[in-house]
C-alpha positions as CSV (number, residue, x, y, z in Angstrom):
1,M,0.1,0.1,0.0
2,A,1.3,3.4,-1.0
3,K,2.4,5.6,1.9
4,R,0.1,8.5,2.4
5,Q,1.7,11.9,1.9
6,I,1.8,14.4,4.9
7,P,-0.3,17.4,4.0
8,V,1.6,20.7,4.5
9,I,-0.7,23.6,5.4
10,V,0.3,27.2,5.2
11,L,-1.0,29.6,7.7
12,A,-0.8,33.2,6.6
13,G,-1.9,36.6,7.6
14,F,-0.6,40.1,8.4
15,L,0.9,41.4,11.6
16,G,-1.2,40.8,14.5
17,S,-4.0,39.0,12.7
18,G,-3.8,36.0,15.3
19,K,-1.9,33.4,13.5
20,T,0.2,32.2,16.5
21,T,-2.9,32.1,18.7
22,L,-4.7,30.0,16.1
23,L,-1.6,27.8,15.8
24,N,-1.4,27.3,19.5
25,H,-5.2,26.5,19.5
26,L,-4.6,23.7,16.8
27,L,-1.6,22.3,18.7
28,G,-3.7,22.2,22.0
29,R,-6.7,20.6,20.5
30,S,-4.9,18.1,18.2
31,G,-6.2,15.0,20.1
32,G,-4.1,12.1,18.9
33,T,-2.9,13.9,15.7
34,R,0.9,14.7,15.7
35,I,1.4,18.2,14.3
36,G,4.7,19.4,13.1
37,A,4.8,23.2,13.3
38,I,7.2,25.3,11.4
39,V,7.3,29.0,12.6
40,N,8.6,31.3,9.9
41,D,9.6,34.4,11.9
42,F,10.8,37.6,10.7
43,G,13.5,39.5,12.7
44,S,16.3,38.5,15.0
45,I,14.1,38.1,18.1
46,E,11.3,35.5,17.3
47,I,8.5,36.4,19.6
48,D,6.0,34.1,18.0
49,A,8.3,31.1,17.9
50,M,8.8,31.6,21.7
51,S,5.0,31.9,22.2
52,V,4.4,28.6,20.4
53,A,7.2,26.8,22.2
54,G,5.9,28.0,25.5
55,Q,2.5,26.7,24.6
56,V,3.4,23.3,23.2
57,D,7.0,22.1,22.5
58,S,6.2,21.0,19.0
59,M,7.9,23.3,16.6
60,V,10.9,24.1,14.4
61,S,11.7,27.8,13.8
62,L,13.0,29.2,10.5
63,G,14.9,32.3,11.5
64,N,17.2,34.6,9.4
65,G,14.4,36.5,7.7
66,C,11.3,36.0,5.8
67,L,10.9,32.5,4.2
68,C,9.5,33.9,0.9
69,C,12.8,35.9,0.4
70,A,14.9,32.7,0.4
71,V,17.0,32.0,-2.8
72,D,16.1,28.3,-2.7
73,T,14.1,25.7,-0.7
74,S,17.1,24.1,0.9
75,E,16.4,25.3,4.4
76,L,12.7,24.7,4.3
77,D,13.5,21.3,2.6
78,G,15.7,20.3,5.5
79,F,12.9,20.8,8.1
80,L,10.3,19.2,5.9
81,D,12.7,16.2,5.7
82,R,13.1,16.0,9.4
83,L,9.3,16.3,10.1
84,S,8.3,13.7,7.5
85,R,10.8,10.9,8.4
86,P,8.9,7.9,9.6
87,A,10.3,7.9,13.1
88,A,8.6,11.4,13.6
89,R,5.2,9.9,13.1
90,I,4.0,13.3,12.1
91,D,0.3,13.4,10.7
92,V,0.2,17.0,9.4
93,I,2.7,19.9,9.1
94,V,1.6,23.5,9.6
95,I,3.8,26.4,8.4
96,E,3.1,29.7,10.1
97,A,4.4,32.2,7.6
98,S,5.8,35.6,8.6
99,G,3.3,38.4,8.8
100,L,5.4,40.0,6.0
101,A,5.5,36.8,3.8
102,E,4.0,36.3,0.4
103,P,2.0,33.2,0.9
104,Q,2.1,32.3,-2.8
105,E,5.9,32.1,-2.6
106,V,5.8,29.8,0.4
107,I,3.3,27.6,-1.5
108,R,5.7,27.7,-4.5
109,M,8.6,26.4,-2.3
110,I,6.3,23.5,-1.1
111,L,5.4,22.7,-4.6
112,A,9.0,22.8,-5.6
113,S,10.3,20.5,-2.9
114,D,11.8,17.2,-3.9
115,N,10.3,15.5,-0.8
116,K,7.9,12.8,-1.9
117,D,6.5,12.3,1.5
118,I,4.7,15.6,1.6
119,V,2.0,17.2,-0.3
120,Y,0.6,20.9,-0.3
121,G,-2.5,21.0,1.9
122,G,-4.0,24.4,1.3
123,L,-3.7,28.0,2.4
124,V,-5.5,29.4,5.4
125,E,-5.5,33.2,5.6
126,V,-6.1,34.8,8.9
127,V,-7.8,38.3,8.8
128,D,-8.2,40.6,11.7
129,A,-11.8,41.7,11.8
130,A,-11.1,44.7,14.1
131,E,-8.3,46.2,12.0
132,F,-9.5,44.9,8.5
133,A,-9.9,48.3,6.9
134,A,-6.6,49.7,8.4
135,T,-4.6,46.6,7.4
136,R,-6.0,46.7,3.9
137,A,-5.0,50.3,3.5
138,R,-1.6,49.6,4.8
139,H,-1.2,46.3,2.9
140,P,-3.1,46.4,-0.5
141,E,-1.7,43.0,-1.2
142,L,-4.2,41.6,1.4
143,D,-6.7,41.5,-1.3
144,R,-4.5,39.2,-3.4
145,H,-3.8,36.9,-0.5
146,V,-7.5,36.6,0.3
147,A,-8.2,35.7,-3.3
148,I,-5.8,32.7,-3.3
149,A,-6.8,31.4,0.0
150,D,-8.5,28.0,0.5
151,L,-10.1,29.0,3.7
152,V,-10.3,32.5,5.4
153,V,-10.4,32.8,9.2
154,L,-12.1,36.2,10.2
155,N,-10.4,36.3,13.6
156,K,-11.3,38.7,16.4
157,A,-14.9,38.7,15.1
158,D,-16.0,39.3,18.7
159,R,-14.4,42.7,18.7
160,V,-16.7,44.2,16.1
161,G,-20.4,44.9,16.0
162,D,-22.8,42.8,13.7
163,E,-23.1,45.5,11.1
164,A,-19.2,45.9,10.8
165,R,-18.8,42.2,10.7
166,R,-21.3,41.8,7.9
167,E,-19.5,44.6,6.0
168,V,-16.2,42.8,6.3
169,L,-17.7,39.5,5.3
170,G,-19.2,41.3,2.2
171,V,-15.8,42.5,1.1
172,L,-14.3,39.1,1.7
173,E,-16.9,37.6,-0.5
174,E,-16.2,40.1,-3.3
175,L,-12.4,39.4,-3.0
176,A,-12.8,35.7,-3.1
177,P,-16.3,34.5,-4.3
178,G,-17.2,31.2,-2.8
179,T,-14.2,30.8,-0.6
180,P,-15.3,29.7,2.9
181,V,-15.1,32.4,5.6
182,V,-15.0,31.1,9.3
183,P,-15.6,33.8,11.9
184,A,-13.6,33.2,15.1
185,S,-12.4,34.8,18.2
186,Y,-9.1,33.9,19.9
187,G,-8.3,31.7,16.8
188,R,-10.6,29.1,17.8
189,I,-11.7,27.1,14.9
190,D,-12.4,23.4,14.7
191,P,-9.1,21.6,13.7
192,E,-11.3,19.2,11.7
193,L,-11.8,21.9,9.2
194,L,-8.1,21.6,8.3
195,F,-7.1,17.9,9.1
196,D,-8.4,14.7,10.4
197,R,-8.1,14.4,14.3
198,K,-7.1,11.0,15.6
199,P,-8.5,9.6,18.8
200,R,-6.2,10.4,21.7
201,E,-4.2,7.3,22.7
202,D,-4.3,6.0,26.4
203,D,-0.6,6.3,26.3
204,P,0.4,10.0,26.3
205,S,3.9,9.2,25.3
206,K,2.6,7.9,22.0
207,T,0.6,10.8,21.0
208,R,2.5,13.7,22.4
209,Q,3.7,16.5,20.1
210,L,7.2,16.1,18.6
211,S,9.4,18.0,20.7
212,F,12.0,20.5,19.5
213,E,14.7,18.4,21.1
214,D,13.4,15.3,19.3
215,L,14.0,17.0,15.9
216,C,17.5,18.3,16.7
217,A,18.7,15.0,18.3
218,D,19.2,13.3,15.1
219,D,22.5,14.7,13.5
220,E,23.0,13.7,9.8
221,P,25.3,10.6,9.4
222,D,28.1,12.8,7.9
223,G,28.1,14.8,11.1
224,H,26.9,18.0,9.7
225,D,23.8,19.7,10.9
226,H,21.6,20.3,7.8
227,G,19.3,23.1,9.1
228,S,19.9,25.0,12.3
229,C,17.8,24.3,15.3
230,D,18.6,27.6,16.8
231,L,15.5,29.5,18.2
232,D,16.3,32.8,16.5
233,H,12.8,34.1,17.0
234,D,8.5,37.3,14.0
235,H,7.5,40.4,15.1
236,D,4.1,39.3,14.2
237,H,2.8,40.6,17.3
238,D,-0.5,38.8,18.0
239,H,-2.6,40.9,20.3
240,D,-4.9,38.0,20.9
241,H,-4.7,36.6,24.5
242,D,-5.7,33.1,25.3
243,C,-8.3,32.4,27.8
244,H,-7.8,30.6,31.1
245,G,-10.3,28.8,33.3
246,G,-12.2,27.4,30.4
247,C,-14.0,30.6,29.5
248,D,-15.6,31.0,26.2
249,H,-15.4,34.3,24.4
250,N,-17.0,33.1,21.2
251,G,-20.6,33.6,22.5
252,H,-23.0,33.9,19.6
253,L,-20.0,34.0,17.2
254,H,-19.4,30.3,17.8
255,A,-19.8,28.7,14.4
256,A,-22.8,26.3,14.2
257,Y,-21.2,23.8,12.0
258,E,-23.5,21.5,10.0
259,S,-22.3,18.1,8.9
260,V,-23.6,15.7,6.2
261,E,-22.8,12.1,6.3
262,F,-23.0,10.1,3.0
263,V,-22.6,6.4,2.8
264,S,-23.1,4.3,-0.5
265,E,-22.8,0.7,-1.1
266,E,-23.2,1.4,-4.9
267,P,-20.1,2.7,-6.7
268,V,-19.9,6.4,-7.3
269,D,-19.6,7.8,-10.8
270,P,-16.3,9.7,-11.1
271,R,-17.6,12.2,-13.6
272,R,-20.7,13.0,-11.6
273,L,-18.6,13.3,-8.3
274,M,-16.3,15.8,-9.9
275,E,-19.3,17.8,-11.1
276,F,-20.4,17.9,-7.6
277,L,-17.1,18.8,-6.1
278,D,-16.6,21.5,-8.8
279,S,-19.9,23.2,-7.9
280,R,-19.8,22.8,-4.1
281,P,-21.5,25.6,-2.4
282,E,-20.2,28.6,-0.4
283,G,-20.0,27.8,3.3
284,L,-19.0,24.1,2.7
285,Y,-15.6,24.2,4.6
286,R,-14.4,20.6,4.5
287,I,-14.9,17.3,2.8
288,K,-13.3,14.0,3.9
289,G,-13.7,10.4,3.6
290,F,-13.3,7.5,1.1
291,V,-14.7,6.9,-2.4
292,Y,-15.5,3.6,-4.1
293,F,-15.7,4.0,-7.9
294,G,-16.1,0.3,-8.7
295,I,-14.4,0.4,-12.0
296,A,-13.0,-2.8,-13.6
297,G,-9.2,-2.9,-13.3
298,H,-9.2,-0.1,-10.7
299,K,-8.5,-1.7,-7.3
300,H,-7.7,1.5,-5.6
301,K,-9.4,3.0,-2.7
302,F,-9.5,6.7,-2.9
303,A,-9.4,9.0,0.1
304,V,-10.7,12.6,-0.6
305,H,-9.5,15.7,1.3
306,A,-11.0,19.1,0.6
307,V,-10.5,22.5,2.5
308,G,-12.4,25.3,0.7
309,D,-11.3,25.3,-2.9
310,F,-8.3,22.9,-2.2
311,L,-9.0,19.3,-3.4
312,R,-6.8,16.2,-3.2
313,F,-7.4,12.4,-3.7
314,Y,-5.1,9.8,-2.2
315,R,-4.8,6.4,-3.7
316,S,-4.4,3.3,-1.3
317,S,-5.5,-0.4,-1.5
318,W,-8.5,-1.9,0.1
319,A,-7.8,-4.4,2.9
320,R,-8.6,-7.9,1.9
321,A,-11.8,-8.2,3.9
322,E,-12.7,-4.5,3.7
323,E,-16.1,-3.7,2.6
324,R,-16.3,-1.5,-0.7
325,L,-18.1,1.6,0.4
326,T,-18.1,5.3,-0.2
327,Q,-18.1,7.1,3.1
328,L,-18.0,10.9,3.2
329,V,-18.4,13.7,5.7
330,L,-19.1,17.3,4.7
331,I,-18.8,20.1,7.1
332,G,-20.1,23.6,6.6
333,R,-22.1,26.4,7.8
334,G,-25.4,27.8,6.3
335,V,-25.4,25.1,3.7
336,D,-28.4,23.4,2.2
337,T,-27.9,19.9,3.7
338,A,-30.8,18.4,1.8
339,A,-29.3,19.7,-1.6
340,L,-25.9,18.3,-0.6
341,R,-27.4,14.8,0.0
342,A,-29.4,15.0,-3.1
343,G,-26.3,16.0,-5.1
344,L,-24.3,13.1,-3.6
345,D,-27.2,10.7,-4.3
346,R,-27.0,11.7,-7.9
347,C,-23.4,10.5,-8.0
348,R,-24.4,6.8,-7.3
349,V,-24.2,4.2,-10.1
350,T,-27.6,2.7,-9.6
351,A,-28.7,-0.9,-10.5
352,G,-29.1,-1.4,-14.2
353,E,-26.9,1.6,-15.1
354,P,-23.7,0.7,-16.9
355,P,-20.6,1.0,-14.8
356,A,-18.3,3.9,-15.4
357,E,-15.4,3.3,-17.7
358,E,-11.6,3.7,-17.2
359,H,-11.4,7.1,-19.0
360,S,-14.0,8.7,-16.8
361,M,-11.3,8.7,-14.0
362,W,-9.3,11.4,-15.6
363,G,-10.9,14.2,-13.8
364,V,-10.2,12.5,-10.4
365,L,-6.7,11.6,-11.3
366,R,-5.9,15.1,-12.0
367,Y,-6.1,15.7,-8.2
368,A,-4.7,12.3,-7.2
369,Q,-1.5,11.6,-5.1
370,G,0.2,8.3,-4.4
């Protein structure tokens, strides 16, 4: 069975938007999922990296300036190699980009990597609701960053009134039509919107986050350290403050997520599924699960992973006694759940209908890894 590649998610946003707070939230709510965090700090004193290290010791820091200004990908590749090695048992990697980074350049570096064990997992753009107009005036490139995002987190949404929040949401919709926008406060979003959380194991030593020391302990066989592990710490000063004592500042802003579960014993037609995925509605944040296409000669099981506009299929093999099923979970807010179920039902290959042919898989294979 082909090894599943580790998704690399880029977490971007301008200074003070709340990226570090969101990253700490993900690390603290990861369950049994092991997250490798790469903090790309700007400046000689990396405040954000210190903040993450103080919260959870599961990070690597890229110092010496902004990642997007690097000449090549060698430094980033070194850290990705460390995090993706089997001994690390990492499930997902999150890169917190500098507040001054160009996210498309960070994405370019991931896509240009020679590491076959990782795959680009989407761009999450964090936007400060309270400072949106000021940030946009100071950084006109914000419009471009939002436009290429797969998911937008409207952070600090509790700090603005309903009318102002609706106005910001309207602008974001104009900048990126159809891109999911999740209002949040204190960076609190459901990690399931970005990656699958594993159940926490009974033995904490098996599921604890990979420590900074763990990564640095393995020197290369040639005795040289390929990629410094020094904590040179972004002046991306997050003004979010985490809560203590279990308080909940989300109030009525807490996203009321709706989920749709779809199970089919009948095979799914690949063309109709791709039509469904290409026209998925606004507000549908996440799709995950497995698809059974039932095409003669195709023995693969396809896992599907979508965050906003980002879509990827992963091929693997069915276990010998595993039942051939399509099992999908769709997560969103303000979506027509009945319409989603009806759309998925139309993807079934019903009794008496000829099975899909090999060439009908082309649309799926464009997004396939492994």
